[in-house]
N, C-alpha and C positions, 0 to 999 in steps of 0.2 A: 502494498500498500505507499509507505514511506518510496521506495522506489519510482511509485506512479505520480505520486507529485513531487519529485526532486524532477521524472524528465518535463512535465507540463510547466513548472518554473524555469525553466533553461529555454523553453520552446518560447515562450513566453518572455520572454527578460530578455534572448539574446538570438534571438531568431527570429526574421522578415519574410511573410509570404503571403501572397497575391497567388488566391483562389479564382477557378475558372470552372463555372459549371457550363452543361453540354444547352441544357437550356436559353442559354441567354446572349446576346450575339456576341458578346464579346472570347467566346469557345471557338468564334470562327477564324477571329483573329488569327489567335495564340498558336492553333493548327497552321493554321496558312504559312504565319511564322517563321513556323518547328520547323515545316515543310523544310524552308528554303536557312537555314542554319545549319554551317557545315557538321554538326555531331547527325542528326540526321543522314547523311550521307555518309558517316563513321559508326554508327550503332551496330552494337549485334546483335541484340533485340531489337527489332521494327513491324511496323503493321505494314502494310502494301495496300491504297485505296487507292481508289478511280474517281470518288468525287470527295468532296471535301463535308464531312455531313455531323450534324445534330441531330436532336427534336427534334422533328419537321419539317427540317429541310437539309436540303444539300444543293452543294457547289461546284458547277465540274470546271474544268477546265477549260483554256480559250481556245478555242473552236469547235466547228461541228466535226469533221468528220476527220481530227484524233484523236483515242482517247488518251487526259491526264492520266500520268501517275504519283498516287503522295507517297513519300515515305516519309513514317510518322513514328517517337518512336514509339514504342507496344508498351500495356499496361507493365507501373513494376517504377521500380524506380531506376532513375537513367540521371550521370553526372555531369556537367557540360559549363563556361566559361562565356562571359559574358563580362565585356569593358573591363575584362579585369582580372574579373569574379569569382568567385565556384560560387555552382550554384545544383541546383539538385529534384526535381523536378520527379515527383511521381504521378501516373496514373492510373484511377483509377474507375472500374467499369462496372455497376453493380447490378445483379444478375435481377431479370424482369422480373422472380416470386416475389422481390425484394421493391420494386418498383411502384408506384402510386397506380391503382385501379383502371383508372380511365388516363392511361395514357396510348402510344397510340401501339395496337399491339403488333409482338414482330419488333420494336423501340426499344432499346435505350441508354436510361442516362449513363452518364461517364461526366469526371472532373478529373480537372488537372490542376497539384499545385505548383508552384515554381516556393524554390524558398533560397537566404541565404546565412550567413553569419552575418550577426548585427546587428541594430536599430533603426539602419539610415535605411530610409525606403527608396533614396534618389534611382537605386539604379534595376530595382524593381518599375520603378514608372517611369526610370525613361523606356525599359524595351514592354510594358505597353502601349509604350506611345506610339512607336517604333513597332510592333504589332499594328495598329488601328491605321495608322498614317497607311502601311504595305499595302493593306486588306483593301482599304478605298482607292487608293493611286490601282487596281488592277482593276475600281470599278469602275474609273471615269468617263468610261465610253461606251456604261453598260447599261440598261436601265436593271432595277431590281423592281421584281417586285416581291412583294409580302402579304399575310394570307392570315386570318386568324386561327388559330390552333385550338384545343377542345377544354385552352385555362382560362380561353378567352382574351391571349394577349397578341401580339403581332409578332406573327415567322419569317424568315426569310426566308420565302419559296424558289424562289429561282431569280437566274440573272442573265441575261439576252443582250446584244448588242443591240444596238438600238437602231430603231428601222428608220430607213433614211423616211425622209417623209414628200417626194419622188416616188417614191412606192406602193403609192396608194395612188390608186383609180376613183376622185370623186366627180361630182356636179361639177360644173363651170362653176369658179367662185365659191366656192360650200366652204372646201379646205381654206384658202386662203380667205374665209371670217372669218374661220372658225379658230387659225392660226393666229390670226391678226388679234382679233376678242380674246384669246389666253393671254399673249401677250400684255395685251397691255392692261390687263387686271394688275397681271400682277408687276407690273411698274405701277399702278396706282395707291399705294396702301395710305398714303399722306394724304390723295385725295378722299378716300372713303373716307380718314380720320376727321378730317378737318369738317366732314360734313353730318359724322356722326352714323355711319348708314355702316352693318355688317359687312366684315372687309374677309366675303365669300363671292364663288360664284357659280353655278346650277346650271349645269347642262343635261338635258334632255335627249338622246340620239334611239331615233324610234325609226321604225321601218321596214323592210321586207327583210327574211331573213337570210344570212351570205352575200349581204350588200359593203358589210367591213367597218362595222359600225367598232368593234372588239380588234381589228386591227390600224385601222384609225387614231383608234386612243396612247394604243401601243405608241403607235407613229408622228402624235405627240408629245407624250413624253420624254421621246426621246430630245425631238425638236429641242423640249424646253426646257433639256436636263431635270425631269422630275422622274421619281419611285412614284411607282404605283401601288398604292393599299385597297387588297379587295372582300369584300363582304359578302358575303354569303349568306341569304337570310332563312336559307336550308337549313342550316345549319343544328340541328339538334343543340348542342351545346348555351347558340348566345339566348343571351331572355336581356328583356329590357336595359336593365344594367350593366349589364357584361358590352353591348352593345353602345351605349354610351361612353362607359368607358374608353372601350374604342377609338370612338371618333376623335375623343376628349387629346390620345394619346397619337394620331396622329404629326406630322412634324408640319409646320408653315407652312412649306411650299410641298404640295406632293399632289399626287391625282387619287382621291379620293372614285375608289367606280364600285356601285352598286347593279352586277349584271342582269335580266332579264327576271325583271324589277314588281312584271306583272308576273308572274307564277308566286312569286308569295303573295304577296293580294287580290286574288282574282275579286274577290268580294269583301268585299270589308262585314269583318261580323264581330261587335268583343266579348264576343261567346264562346266563336273556333277557338280550337285548344289541337289546333292542325303546328302551328307555332308557336316557339317563347318570346319570340320577338312582336308584341303589337303594335297595333300600323300608329300609333297613340305615341307610345318607344320608339317607332320609325323618325315623326316629325320630329318628337327632341330631343332623338341622337342625332338631325342634322341639319337643325336652324334651332335650335333653343340653347339657354343659358352658358352651357358649360359646351358648343359647340366651337371648333378648333375655330380659327379667321388663318383667310392664306391656305386657302391648299380650293383644288377644284372638284367639285362635286363632277363625277358623273354617272350618270343614268341609263343602261339603256334598253329597251322591250321588241319588240317582236309587232306587240298587241298596244297600242296609244288607249285603246277604246277601252280597253279593261283595267286602267288604269282610274283610281279615286281623283276628282279634280284638287281634294284640299294637296298627296301628293308635287303637283305638279304646278302649285297654282303661280302668279309669280313676284316673287324674294326668297321660293325655295327654287324651282327655274328657274332662267336666266333667258338661257336662248333653246328655243325646238330646232334640232334638225334631223333635218324628211331624209335617211338614206333608203335613195329604192329602188328596185333592177337599176341594168344597166339600159343606160339610152345609147341610139349609136357613137356619140361620141368619144364617151368611155371607152364601148368596147374599143373604135380604133386606136382609143392610147394606145390599150392594155396591148394591143396587137406590137403595134409600137415597142414597148415596153419591151416587150419579150425576143423581139428582135430586134434588137440595136444593130442597129449600119456599127462593128467591130472585128475584130479580128476572131471571132463566134464564127461569123458569118459571113467571110470573104467573100462568098457569090453576092451578097445581097451592099446595095448602095443604097444611097436616097432616095435616088426616084425610084426604085427598084420596094423600094420599102413601105414608101408610102399611094406605093398604088394597089399592092397586096395588101394594107392596110383598110383603103380604101373597100374594097374588096370583098375584104371580109366583112365592114361594118355594113355594107349595104345586104349581107346575107342577113344579117343579126337581127331582126327584129329590133326596132323600138320599146322596147324594157317587158321584152319576154323573157327575158332569163338574169341570174343574179349576175353581179359579177365570180363570187365562187364557182359557177355551174359556166363559169365563159373561162376562168383560168385555170379547173380540168381539165374542159376540152383539150386547153394549149396544151398543156402538159407531157400534151401526147404526144409533142409533137413539137418537141425541147426543140431541134437542128434543124426543120423540117417548115418552113414560113411556109411554102408552095400547097403541103399537102394539106394544111393546117383548113388553110384556104376552098381548097377540094371537099374536103373533108364534113365544110361546117352545113353544109345544104340539106349535110346527115345528119347529121348534129341540131336542126333546126327540124326536120323533119320527125325527127324522136323525142322531139321535144325537151330537149338538154337531158334527158340519160342516158345509160350508159353504153357500151357499141350493142351494137346488135354480131349475131357471129359472121356478117359476111362479109366485116370489120378486118376480120380473122383472116379471113381466109385464104389473104397474095401478100407476098410478102410484101412488095410494094405499102401495103395499107398496117405496118406491124407501126404501131408508137412505139419511134427512138427512146429508151433512156440514156 
């Protein structure tokens, strides 16, 4: 007993320790930092991973075509140096049976502690700041997506390269209007403050399925350098209180995204037990006293007529943007984006590209197909623009549905990969 007390006394008075929990964002910082540290390249006991993971999220390496490899100290004790100081690291993995019951099935909780002799915290503080800066640096040109977990807290779910805005093909003028409106809002905090207006902006993107609503939001986030926080109202662990807390915990500059909002409240029913989040709870979260300012609220729906007018009234939703089926102009622009005049298409010059694009747009009826349908069709002819035009008539005749058997009966009609 005395020995245990002595050990605790020495730890408390002569050892400084920093602890990292896998349920916290800082755990990702330290794993990324350890992967780059020389010790991880020399350790005789190490874990091999293709993702840096913590509870509720995975962080993949750069690029989609190559599989990244992370070499990390395995569970147990490790010793290494930093800034000329000896540090020791303890990595512990808690067995699933010991984990709280509501953690995601198949996952586990880990902890890492890094210690040094002495009471000075400077070396560990420097390590933490360096780990954070390295982690942020790798995400400079990426859009980070967060989602609510079962604990009612934000968890980073994925990191993806920022989607170029010019990769989104919308109706003429719509894209530039939305980007300019959002950009002006983000630079107008003083204007809102001087007039006593809550510094919030709400957007409702509605219309045809597959028309690019969610894709545009991701491109908008990349253009403005914002991260995306996704709320799934169908999450059974979400309550009015946790939703309010989540919205309050969003940063001042971000996009708060509620997708398919019509699916959560098809008909307002105060006595309904289908959702733990009530209609009034949602309204209070998005524009109540505790609602965060400086963020963009984006809601999407395929059925605006299913939404309660109270949800989309002015003040909650400031801009309504209709995303419809593809126009002829959109079909033409999409074709030109699929088949640019570059080294990938050496047989294609500008005049030929425009001629084929015009013909494709003439074949596709105005507002008959979604952009997703047209993109899916063109994907089957990645390097063959002439074949895409030749088969566009059959595509239209089938109503945009899949290929018929005759499409595959001739080698010349095989979709190129």
